[in-house]
C-alpha positions in Angstrom: 0.0 0.0 0.0 1.0 3.6 -0.4 0.1 6.8 1.5 -2.2 9.4 0.0 -3.1 12.8 1.4 -5.0 15.7 -0.1 -3.5 19.2 0.0 -1.2 18.5 2.9 -4.0 17.8 5.3 -5.0 14.4 6.8 -8.3 13.4 5.2 -11.2 11.4 6.6 -11.7 7.7 6.8 -12.6 7.4 3.1 -9.2 8.8 1.9 -6.5 6.2 1.0 -3.8 5.7 3.6 -1.4 2.9 4.2 2.2 1.7 4.9 5.0 1.2 2.4 8.7 0.6 2.9 9.5 1.2 -0.8 12.1 3.9 -1.5 13.4 4.3 2.1 17.0 5.4 2.5 19.4 2.6 3.2 20.1 3.7 6.7 16.4 3.2 7.6 16.5 -0.4 6.4 17.5 -1.9 9.8 14.6 -0.1 11.5 12.0 -1.3 8.9 13.3 -4.8 9.2 13.1 -4.8 13.0 9.6 -3.4 13.0 8.4 -6.1 10.7 9.1 -8.9 13.2 9.0 -7.3 16.6 6.6 -8.6 19.3 4.7 -6.6 22.0 6.6 -8.1 24.9 9.9 -7.1 23.3 8.8 -3.4 23.6 7.2 -3.2 27.0 5.9 -5.2 30.0 2.7 -3.1 29.9 0.3 -4.8 27.5 -3.2 -3.5 26.7 -6.0 -4.9 28.8 -8.6 -7.1 27.2 -11.2 -4.4 27.6 -11.0 -0.7 28.2 -8.2 1.7 27.5 -8.4 4.7 25.2 -7.1 4.1 21.6 -4.3 6.5 20.6 -1.3 6.7 18.3 2.1 8.4 18.2 4.2 9.2 15.2 7.8 8.1 15.3 9.2 10.2 12.5 12.7 9.8 11.1 14.2 12.5 9.0 17.7 13.5 7.8 19.1 16.8 8.9 22.4 18.7 9.1 23.8 16.0 11.5 22.5 13.0 9.8 19.5 10.8 10.7 17.2 12.4 13.3 13.9 11.9 15.2 11.2 14.5 15.7 10.2 15.1 19.3 8.1 17.7 21.2 8.0 18.9 24.8 4.5 18.8 26.3 3.2 22.0 28.0 3.7 22.0 31.8 0.0 22.8 32.3 -1.3 19.5 30.9 -3.0 17.0 33.2 -1.0 14.0 32.1 2.7 13.7 31.2 3.1 17.5 31.7 6.5 18.8 30.6 7.7 15.5 29.2 9.4 15.1 25.9 7.4 12.8 23.7 6.5 11.8 20.2 3.6 13.7 18.6 0.4 11.9 19.1 -2.9 11.5 20.9 -6.3 9.8 21.1 -8.1 8.6 18.0 -11.1 10.6 16.8 -14.2 8.9 15.4 -13.4 10.2 11.9 -9.9 8.6 12.0 -11.5 5.3 11.1 -11.1 1.7 12.5 -8.8 1.6 15.6 -7.8 -1.9 14.4 -6.8 -0.8 10.9 -6.2 2.6 9.4 -7.4 4.6 12.4 -3.9 4.9 14.2 -2.3 5.9 10.9 -4.6 8.9 10.4 -4.5 9.8 14.1 -0.7 9.8 14.2 -0.5 12.1 11.2 -3.4 14.3 12.3 -2.1 14.8 15.9 1.4 15.5 14.5 -0.1 18.2 12.2 -2.1 19.7 15.1 0.8 19.8 17.5 3.8 20.6 15.4 2.4 22.0 12.1 3.9 19.0 10.2 2.8 18.7 6.6 1.5 15.1 6.4 2.0 15.0 2.6 5.8 14.9 3.1 5.6 11.8 5.3 5.8 8.2 4.2 4.5 5.8 6.8 6.6 2.6 6.7 5.8 0.6 9.8 3.4 0.0 12.7 4.5 -1.4 16.1 2.2 -3.5 18.3 -0.2 -1.7 20.6 1.2 -0.9 24.0 -0.4 0.3 27.3 0.4 3.4 29.4 -1.1 2.6 32.8 -0.8 6.1 34.3 -3.1 7.6 31.6 -5.0 4.6 30.4 -4.0 5.0 26.8 -3.6 2.0 24.4 -1.0 3.4 22.0 -0.1 2.3 18.5 3.3 3.6 17.5 3.4 4.5 13.8 6.7 5.0 12.0 7.3 7.4 9.3 10.1 8.7 6.9 10.1 12.5 6.6 10.9 12.4 2.9 9.9 16.0 2.3 10.7 18.1 5.5 8.8 21.3 6.2 9.1 23.8 9.0 7.6 22.7 12.3 7.0 24.4 15.7 4.6 24.5 18.6 1.1 25.2 17.2 -0.7 25.6 20.5 1.4 26.7 23.6 -1.3 25.3 25.8 -0.4 21.8 24.5 3.1 22.0 23.2 6.0 23.9 24.8 8.5 23.3 21.9 9.2 21.0 18.9 12.7 19.8 18.2 14.7 17.2 16.3 17.4 15.0 17.9 20.2 13.4 15.8 20.2 9.6 16.1 24.0 10.0 16.8 23.1 11.8 20.0 20.7 9.1 21.0 23.2 6.4 20.5 26.0 8.3 22.2 26.7 6.5 25.5 27.5 9.9 27.2 23.8 10.9 26.6 22.3 7.7 28.1 21.2 7.0 31.7 18.7 5.1 33.8 16.0 7.3 35.2 14.7 6.6 38.8 11.2 7.7 39.6 10.0 8.1 43.2 7.5 5.4 42.6 10.3 2.9 42.1 10.2 2.9 38.3 13.5 2.5 36.6 13.8 2.9 32.9 16.1 4.1 30.0 16.6 7.9 29.6 18.3 10.2 27.1 19.8 13.6 28.0 19.6 15.4 24.6 18.7 18.8 23.2 18.3 20.3 26.6 15.7 17.7 27.5 15.4 14.6 29.6 13.6 12.0 27.5 12.2 9.2 29.7 9.1 7.0 30.2 7.2 5.6 27.3 9.0 7.6 24.7 12.5 6.7 25.9 11.4 3.1 26.2 10.4 3.0 22.5 13.6 4.7 21.4 15.7 2.4 23.5 14.1 -0.7 21.9 14.3 0.6 18.4 18.0 1.4 18.8 18.5 -2.1 20.2 16.6 -4.1 17.6 17.9 -2.0 14.7 21.5 -2.8 15.8 22.3 0.8 16.5 22.8 0.6 20.3 26.2 1.2 21.7 27.3 -0.1 25.1 26.3 2.4 27.8 26.6 2.7 31.6 23.3 1.5 33.0 24.4 2.3 36.5 24.4 6.0 35.6 21.2 7.2 37.3 19.1 10.4 37.0 16.6 10.8 39.8 13.2 12.3 39.2 11.1 14.4 41.7 
């Protein structure tokens, strides 16, 4: 399948949308290959409940900037009720017009939310993979991570300061640099991977996905897991 969008905006459930790995740059090959065979339990110990949970999606967008391959991230506004001030992928809950949550819905939601939060032009994005649905217990979201290749980059920035504090890209080379990696320690007892990049501490769900993608793509470098960053 191929992606199709009208006028740079994400259309409704009747517009064609899909996933294709054709024409990806060679460096993205390991990511596309890893995504094709990855299992839910390889990504997180938090799996969706049999019933309940709010369907949502995030866009894991790879681009190529001045410093090579990079990822698009955003910092959530400090006034939000959940995950306030955290660095995250663009994303959010599915709307009814996004379509079937089990099929094309997460694809549309990931692009729509990215457009609403960062001003991203969806027509420049090629979706190339979908990861298994995962669960975020603290917010009750059942999240489908959608992967994209930013084949035609356009300017991005915080659209609504009430939701997004800033939008930024992080070179993959910074994410793999052992000097930028650590284990975050939450007061609740939670321990997880973290990245100290672009004046941000990336942790939680977002850092967990980045950590696993680096590992399964074969990009991870040995890092000091005893290096701890306390939260709170």
